[in-house]
Every structure is written in C-alpha cells, then in structure tokens.
C-alpha positions as CSV (number, residue, x, y, z in Angstrom):
1,M,0.0,0.0,0.0
2,T,2.9,2.4,0.7
3,S,4.2,1.9,-2.8
4,K,0.8,2.5,-4.3
5,A,0.2,5.5,-2.1
6,S,3.6,7.0,-3.2
7,K,2.6,6.5,-6.9
8,I,-0.8,8.1,-6.4
9,T,0.8,11.0,-4.5
10,L,3.3,11.7,-7.2
11,A,0.7,11.4,-9.9
12,N,-1.8,13.8,-8.3
13,L,0.8,16.4,-7.5
14,G,2.5,16.1,-10.9
15,R,1.7,14.3,-14.1
16,D,-2.1,13.8,-13.3
17,N,-2.6,17.1,-11.5
18,P,-6.3,18.0,-11.5
19,V,-5.8,21.6,-12.5
20,F,-2.9,21.9,-15.0
21,V,-3.2,18.4,-16.5
22,Q,-6.8,17.5,-16.3
23,I,-8.0,21.1,-16.3
24,L,-10.7,20.5,-13.7
25,G,-12.1,22.8,-11.0
26,I,-11.1,26.0,-12.8
27,C,-14.3,27.8,-11.8
28,S,-12.8,28.4,-8.3
29,T,-9.5,29.4,-10.1
30,L,-11.5,32.3,-11.6
31,A,-13.5,33.1,-8.5
32,V,-11.2,33.1,-5.5
33,T,-7.6,33.4,-6.5
34,N,-7.4,37.2,-6.5
35,V,-6.6,37.1,-2.7
36,M,-4.3,34.6,-1.1
37,K,-6.1,34.3,2.2
38,N,-9.4,33.4,0.6
39,T,-7.7,31.0,-1.8
40,L,-6.1,29.1,1.1
41,V,-9.4,28.8,3.0
42,M,-11.1,27.5,-0.2
43,C,-8.2,25.0,-0.8
44,L,-8.4,23.7,2.7
45,G,-12.1,23.3,2.4
46,L,-11.8,21.3,-0.8
47,I,-8.9,19.2,0.6
48,F,-11.1,18.3,3.6
49,A,-14.2,17.5,1.4
50,T,-12.2,15.5,-1.2
51,A,-10.3,13.4,1.3
52,L,-13.3,12.5,3.5
53,S,-15.7,12.1,0.6
54,N,-13.3,9.6,-1.0
55,F,-12.9,7.8,2.3
56,T,-16.7,7.6,3.0
57,V,-17.7,6.6,-0.6
58,S,-15.1,3.9,-0.5
59,L,-16.3,2.7,2.9
60,L,-19.8,2.4,1.6
61,R,-19.1,1.4,-2.0
62,K,-20.3,-2.3,-1.5
63,W,-23.7,-1.1,-0.2
64,I,-24.3,1.6,-2.8
65,P,-26.6,0.5,-5.6
66,G,-25.1,1.2,-9.0
67,R,-28.2,3.1,-10.3
68,I,-28.0,5.7,-7.5
69,R,-24.3,5.9,-6.9
70,M,-23.9,9.4,-8.2
71,M,-26.7,10.7,-6.0
72,V,-25.2,9.0,-3.0
73,S,-21.8,10.4,-3.8
74,T,-23.3,13.9,-4.2
75,L,-25.1,13.6,-0.8
76,I,-21.8,12.5,0.9
77,I,-19.9,15.4,-0.7
78,A,-22.6,17.8,0.3
79,F,-22.5,16.7,3.9
80,Y,-18.8,17.5,4.2
81,V,-19.1,20.8,2.3
82,I,-21.9,21.9,4.6
83,L,-19.6,21.2,7.6
84,V,-17.0,23.4,6.0
85,D,-19.6,26.2,5.3
86,I,-20.8,26.0,8.9
87,V,-17.3,26.3,10.4
88,L,-16.4,29.2,8.1
89,K,-19.6,31.1,9.1
90,A,-18.9,30.4,12.8
91,Y,-15.2,31.2,13.0
92,L,-14.3,33.2,9.8
93,P,-17.5,35.1,9.0
94,D,-15.6,37.8,6.9
95,I,-14.0,35.3,4.6
96,S,-17.2,33.3,4.4
97,R,-19.0,36.4,3.1
98,Q,-16.2,37.1,0.6
99,L,-16.2,33.5,-0.7
100,G,-20.0,33.7,-1.0
101,P,-21.6,30.9,-2.9
102,Y,-18.3,29.4,-4.0
103,V,-17.9,27.2,-0.9
104,G,-21.2,25.5,-1.7
105,L,-20.0,25.0,-5.3
106,I,-17.4,22.6,-4.0
107,I,-20.3,20.1,-4.1
108,T,-20.3,20.2,-7.9
109,N,-16.5,20.6,-8.3
110,C,-15.3,18.1,-10.9
111,I,-12.3,17.1,-8.9
112,V,-14.3,16.0,-5.9
113,M,-16.9,14.0,-7.9
114,G,-14.4,12.7,-10.3
115,R,-12.2,11.2,-7.6
116,A,-15.2,9.7,-5.9
117,E,-16.4,8.1,-9.1
118,A,-13.1,7.1,-10.7
119,F,-11.2,6.0,-7.6
120,A,-13.1,5.6,-4.4
121,M,-15.8,3.4,-6.0
122,T,-13.2,0.8,-6.8
123,N,-10.6,1.1,-4.1
124,K,-10.2,0.5,-0.4
125,P,-10.9,3.4,2.1
126,G,-7.3,4.0,3.2
127,I,-5.9,4.4,-0.3
128,S,-9.0,6.3,-1.4
129,F,-8.3,8.8,1.5
130,V,-4.8,9.3,0.2
131,D,-6.0,9.8,-3.3
132,G,-8.5,12.4,-2.2
133,L,-6.0,14.2,0.1
134,T,-3.3,14.4,-2.6
135,S,-5.8,15.4,-5.3
136,G,-6.9,18.3,-3.1
137,I,-3.3,19.3,-2.3
138,G,-2.4,19.2,-6.0
139,Y,-5.3,21.5,-6.7
140,G,-4.4,23.7,-3.7
141,Y,-0.8,24.5,-4.5
142,V,-1.6,25.5,-8.1
143,L,-4.3,27.9,-6.9
144,M,-2.0,29.3,-4.3
145,I,0.7,30.0,-6.9
146,I,-1.9,31.7,-9.1
147,A,-3.3,33.7,-6.2
148,F,0.2,34.9,-5.2
149,F,0.8,36.5,-8.6
150,R,-2.7,37.8,-9.0
151,E,-2.7,39.5,-5.6
152,L,0.8,40.8,-6.0
153,L,0.3,42.2,-9.5
154,G,-3.3,43.3,-9.1
155,S,-3.2,44.8,-5.6
156,G,0.5,45.2,-4.8
157,T,0.0,43.1,-1.7
158,I,0.8,39.6,-0.3
159,W,-1.6,38.2,2.3
160,G,-3.0,41.7,2.6
161,I,0.4,43.3,3.4
162,T,1.6,46.0,1.0
163,V,4.7,44.8,-0.9
164,L,4.9,47.0,-3.9
165,G,4.9,50.7,-3.1
166,E,3.1,53.7,-4.8
167,W,5.4,53.4,-7.7
168,W,3.7,50.2,-8.8
169,V,0.8,50.6,-11.3
170,K,-1.7,48.0,-10.3
171,W,-2.8,45.6,-13.0
172,S,-6.6,45.8,-12.5
173,I,-7.1,42.9,-14.9
174,M,-5.4,40.6,-12.3
175,V,-8.3,41.0,-9.8
176,M,-10.8,40.2,-12.6
177,A,-11.7,36.8,-14.0
178,P,-9.6,37.3,-17.2
179,G,-6.5,37.6,-15.0
180,A,-7.2,34.2,-13.6
181,F,-7.5,32.8,-17.1
182,F,-4.2,34.4,-18.1
183,M,-2.3,33.2,-15.1
184,L,-3.7,29.7,-15.4
185,A,-2.7,29.6,-19.1
186,V,0.8,30.8,-18.3
187,F,1.2,28.2,-15.5
188,I,0.0,25.4,-17.9
189,W,2.3,26.6,-20.6
190,I,5.4,26.6,-18.3
191,V,4.6,23.2,-16.8
192,Q,3.7,21.5,-20.1
193,G,6.6,23.1,-21.8
194,S,9.0,21.7,-19.2
195,I,7.4,18.3,-19.4
196,L,7.8,18.2,-23.2
197,T,11.5,19.4,-22.9
198,Q,12.2,16.6,-20.4
199,K,10.6,14.0,-22.7
200,A,12.7,15.3,-25.7
201,E,15.9,15.0,-23.6
202,V,15.0,11.5,-22.6
203,K,14.5,10.5,-26.2
204,K,17.9,11.8,-27.1
C-alpha cells in the first residue's frame, strides 16, 4: 500500500494534477484566486471535502446500488461541504462572506466528484483517502501560486500586506476573471513546456 500511495501522491501532485493536466475545478480558479487568504481557505475546504468524501464513498461502496451511486456520492460530498460552510460562518465570517456561494459549489466541483467516481468506488478506504487528500493538495498548490501572482500584480500586496509601493501601477485585470484565465494559461504553458522538454531530452 505504501508503494501505491507514493505513486498516487506523485501522480496527483504532478503528471495527473487535476488543474494543470486534467483542467478540472477551474471555476474556483477564476473566482477566489485574487486574494491569497481566501484562496487558502477555499483550498483547505476542498482538501477536507475531497479526502473525507473519497474515504466515505469507498467505505460504503459495496452497499451503494449502482443506479443511484452518483446521487449518494453527491449527498456525501454535500455533507462535508456543509460542515466546511458552517465552520467558516462560525469562525471566519468575513472570509465566508467574501467567498459567498463558491464554498457551496465545491459540491459540484469536478475534482471531488471525479475522484469519488473514478477512484473511491473501486478502491479501499485507506488508499482512497490518500487519493482524495493528494488530489486536493495538487489542486491547492496550483491555486496558491496563481493567487500569489494575482494579488501581487493586481493589488500590490501579499496576504494583505503591501509589498509594492506607490510606484507600482496595479494591474486591474489581475483582480478580474480574465486575469485568472491568463495566469492559469501561463502556468500550464510553463509546466507542459518543461514536461515536453524533459521527454525530448530522454529520447535523445
């Protein structure tokens, strides 16, 4: 299991990353990555929901009738997302208001449902938890990188602290949805370019 867990971890963080390889879950890339603090909270919520949803679906997979499996998976995911939403409203009300409906949209995030359907339904609970956890982390670090540059270039701040002085002309496009598209495209271009370069060197 350790060997399998290592392979899954490396795949989800690298070659099968849900954002820059599978291009999943990009709605939240557009919505929340203009501020790093909000992005981190969103990522932690998704990691929590993905890991525990995978674990629960796998735990119940033998008792879930095939014809209603997607409905059951959605119900399980919704349960964990509601927990995240309740905790945010109780302890981080300002961030909860800023994130708005996007926390609830974790329920329909392709990453969460995709891992439940593609992996948890056919694997044991322990390894399914690892898959959900690493898929969420793979999603999270990409969004944090994008958020870093969007907040820096768009607001001149990092984590709300001013980094670039008055001399910096803020790129207003970076705090808008097109800025997220642009940063995601640049990230994918860099990553895929490096992968193709490595493959070319191996062939030589």
